[in-house]
C-alpha positions in Angstrom: 14.1 6.9 -27.0 11.2 4.6 -25.3 12.3 2.5 -22.5 11.2 -1.7 -24.2 9.6 -4.1 -22.3 13.0 -6.5 -22.8 15.3 -3.1 -20.9 12.5 -3.1 -18.4 12.1 -6.9 -17.7 16.3 -6.9 -17.5 16.1 -3.5 -14.9 13.1 -6.1 -12.5 16.7 -8.4 -13.0 19.1 -6.6 -11.7 17.3 -5.3 -8.8 16.8 -9.3 -7.9 13.4 -9.8 -9.4 12.8 -13.3 -9.7 10.6 -16.9 -10.4 7.7 -16.7 -8.2 8.0 -13.5 -6.2 5.3 -12.1 -4.6 5.4 -8.0 -4.3 3.6 -5.3 -3.3 3.9 -2.3 -5.7 4.4 1.2 -5.8 5.2 3.1 -8.8 5.6 6.4 -10.8 5.4 6.0 -14.7 6.0 9.9 -14.1 9.9 8.3 -12.7 9.9 5.6 -15.4 10.1 7.9 -18.2 9.1 6.8 -21.8 8.0 3.7 -21.9 7.1 0.7 -24.9 3.0 0.6 -24.2 3.2 2.8 -21.2 2.4 0.5 -17.6 0.7 -1.9 -19.2 4.4 -3.2 -21.0 6.4 -2.9 -17.5 3.4 -4.7 -15.9 3.6 -7.2 -18.4 7.3 -7.0 -18.0 7.1 -7.7 -14.4 4.7 -11.4 -14.9 7.4 -12.6 -17.1 9.9 -12.3 -14.3 8.2 -13.8 -11.8 6.1 -15.8 -13.8 3.0 -18.4 -13.8 4.3 -18.5 -9.7 4.4 -15.4 -8.8 1.5 -12.7 -8.0 1.6 -8.3 -8.4 0.0 -6.7 -5.7 -1.3 -2.9 -6.1 -2.9 -0.5 -3.9 -6.4 0.1 -5.4 -7.0 3.0 -2.5 -10.4 6.2 -3.4 -9.8 7.7 -0.3 -12.5 10.0 -1.6 -14.7 7.7 -0.1 -13.2 8.8 3.7 -15.7 11.8 3.8 -14.7 12.2 7.2 -12.8 11.7 10.6 -14.9 10.4 13.3 -12.6 10.6 16.7 -15.8 12.1 18.5 -18.5 11.2 16.8 -20.7 8.0 16.9 -22.0 7.2 13.3 -22.6 3.9 12.7 -24.8 3.0 9.3 -25.8 -0.4 8.5 -24.2 -1.3 4.8 -24.5 -3.7 1.9 -20.9 -5.5 1.0 -19.6 -5.1 -2.4 -19.0 -7.7 -5.1 -15.3 -7.8 -7.2 -17.4 -6.3 -9.6 -19.0 -3.2 -7.8 -15.6 -2.2 -6.2 -13.5 -2.0 -9.9 -16.6 0.7 -10.8 -16.7 2.2 -8.3 -12.8 2.8 -7.6 -12.0 3.1 -11.2 -11.6 7.0 -11.3 -9.8 8.2 -8.3 -7.9 5.2 -8.4 -5.7 6.8 -11.6 -5.4 9.4 -9.7 -4.0 8.8 -6.7 -2.0 5.5 -6.5 -1.0 5.9 -10.8 -1.1 4.4 -14.1 0.7 1.4 -12.8 -2.0 0.4 -10.2 -4.8 1.5 -12.0 -3.8 -0.4 -15.1 -3.0 -3.4 -12.9 -6.1 -3.8 -10.9 -8.5 -2.7 -14.6 -7.7 -6.2 -16.5 -9.4 -8.9 -16.3 -6.9 -11.1 -15.4 -7.2 -9.5 -11.4 -8.6 -10.1 -8.1 -10.1 -7.0 -5.8 -10.7 -6.9 -2.8 -13.7 -5.4 -1.4 -13.2 -2.3 0.9 -14.6 0.9 -0.6 -11.7 2.8 0.7 -8.7 0.6 1.1 -8.2 -1.5 -2.1 -5.5 -4.0 -3.2 -6.0 -6.1 -6.4 -3.5 -9.1 -7.1 -2.4 -11.1 -10.7 -1.3 -13.7 -10.2 -1.1 -17.5 -8.6 -1.7 -15.8 -4.5 -3.9 -12.8 -6.0 -7.3 -15.0 -4.4 -5.5 -15.1 -1.4 -4.2 -12.1 -0.7 -7.4 -10.2 -1.4 -10.4 -12.1 -0.4 -11.3 -12.3 2.7 -9.8 -8.7 3.7 -11.5 -6.8 6.4 -13.7 -3.4 6.4 -12.5 -1.9 9.3 -8.8 -1.9 10.0 -7.9 -2.6 5.7 -4.1 -2.3 6.6 -3.7 -4.1 9.2 -4.2 -7.3 10.4 -6.0 -9.8 8.2 -5.3 -7.3 5.3 -3.9 -8.2 2.0 -0.3 -6.4 4.0 -1.2 -9.4 6.4 -1.0 -12.3 4.2 1.5 -10.8 1.8 3.3 -10.8 5.0 2.4 -14.1 5.8 3.8 -15.6 2.6 7.2 -13.8 2.6 6.8 -11.1 0.2 8.4 -8.7 -1.5 8.1 -4.1 -2.0 8.7 -2.7 -4.9 9.3 1.5 -4.6 9.3 2.5 -8.1 10.3 6.4 -8.8 8.4 7.3 -5.1 9.6 6.9 -1.5 8.3 5.5 1.6 6.0 7.8 2.1 4.7 5.6 -0.8 5.0 2.4 1.1 1.7 1.2 2.7 3.3 -1.5 4.3 4.6 0.8 7.0 1.0 1.0 8.3 0.3 -2.8 8.7 3.7 -1.9 12.0 1.5 1.0 13.1 -1.6 -2.3 13.7 0.9 -4.8 14.7 3.0 -2.8 17.6 -0.9 -1.4 18.3 -0.7 2.3 18.0 -3.0 4.4 19.8 -3.2 6.6 16.4 -3.4 3.7 14.6 -7.5 3.0 16.4 -8.3 6.2 14.4 -12.0 6.3 13.1 -13.6 8.0 10.2 -17.0 7.8 7.6 -17.0 6.0 4.8 -18.7 6.4 1.8 -20.0 2.8 0.3 -21.1 1.4 -2.5 -24.5 1.5 -1.6 -24.1 5.1 -1.0 -24.7 5.2 2.6 -21.9 5.2 5.5 -20.1 3.3 8.1 -17.9 4.4 10.6 -14.7 2.5 9.9 -12.2 1.9 12.7 -8.4 1.8 11.8 -8.0 4.5 9.5 -5.2 5.0 8.3 -4.0 8.6 7.7 -0.7 10.4 7.3 2.5 8.8 6.4 5.2 11.4 4.4 7.2 10.8 7.7 7.7 7.6 6.7 10.9 8.8 4.8 12.2 8.5 8.3 13.0 4.8 7.7 14.8 5.0 4.9 18.1 5.7 6.6 17.9 2.9 9.0 16.6 0.6 6.5 20.0 1.2 4.2 22.2 1.1 7.7 20.4 -2.4 7.9 21.1 -3.5 4.4 17.9 -4.9 4.8 17.5 -2.9 0.7 18.7 -3.5 -2.6 18.7 -0.8 -5.1 18.3 0.1 -9.0 16.9 1.7 -12.0 13.5 0.9 -13.9 14.2 2.8 -16.3 14.6 6.0 -15.5 12.9 5.2 -11.9 14.9 4.7 -8.2 13.7 1.6 -7.5 13.8 0.1 -4.0 12.5 -3.6 -3.8 12.3 -5.0 0.7 11.0 -7.9 2.1 8.1 -6.5 4.2 8.5 -9.2 7.0 12.3 -7.2 7.0 10.2 -3.9 6.7 7.8 -4.2 8.7 9.6 -5.5 12.1 12.6 -2.8 11.6 9.6 0.2 11.6 8.1 -2.2 15.3 11.7 -1.4 16.8 10.9 1.9 15.5 8.2 2.3 17.4 9.1 0.8 20.7 12.0 3.5 20.9 10.1 6.1 20.1 6.1 5.4 19.4 6.1 8.6 17.3 9.2 7.6 15.0 6.8 7.1 12.0 4.4 10.4 11.9 6.0 13.6 10.2 7.2 16.5 11.3 5.1 18.8 9.5 3.1 21.7 12.5 0.3 22.0 10.2 -0.5 18.0 10.0 -3.4 17.5 11.3 -3.3 14.0 11.2 0.7 13.2 12.8 -0.5 16.9 15.3 -3.4 14.6 16.6 -1.5 11.4 17.3 2.0 12.5 19.3 -1.9 14.0 21.9 -2.8 10.1 21.8 0.9 8.5 22.3 1.4 11.3 24.3 -1.7 10.6 26.5 -1.2 6.5 26.9 2.7 7.8 27.8 1.3 8.8 30.7 -1.3 6.5 31.9 
């Protein structure tokens, strides 16, 4: 049996989603299960619940445009900034592959607003869409002046639908705001006109983000439920970012993964250790 729009809307209401909410959504449609109308039905159900004063924000990332890290490189080339329509075409294929069907479907809607970043764009629909995505910076794309920071400014929420905190991009905002040394890393980015530019503040491994969930549960920051078959968590972005910052103040490596084969986190630990030694 497939889930209906009415049942999905009821699930959002049970999770505490309300009229006027602005929400960052990371979702797995595979986890939700069969839905009449697929991802578009889930989007429509959420838009119905949050109403005309609400907003949905989703990642529209295209990490294929990250050509290489450049911690030790000095390559910087000029680039012309892209329009939203250029970005929409640029991310169309990889976005579905990398951020999931839900985000890709929302980003492809005519009513969606897109931030102009070749690798770390966001898409939004709703009252606060333009506020969230306009003026997003090329450098530190998940830091200050990013759509994540704008969502934090208006005390928005986060929905993790069928995914865990390894998909929670808001935790990169905490890494930037506490000025973790590894958050300053650089990468060479392919841009819309096929030029390249060195981007500061390249976000990398997020597998260690799962470590925050028990802390958030203990602090009663999470509200849990289901959307279709998908275990779902709802939370305030302000509460999550504040908790992550406190974790990193106690241990700067607290959100890094423990896989010894992870080059990004291994190098991040070296930078953190170097800073601790002064």
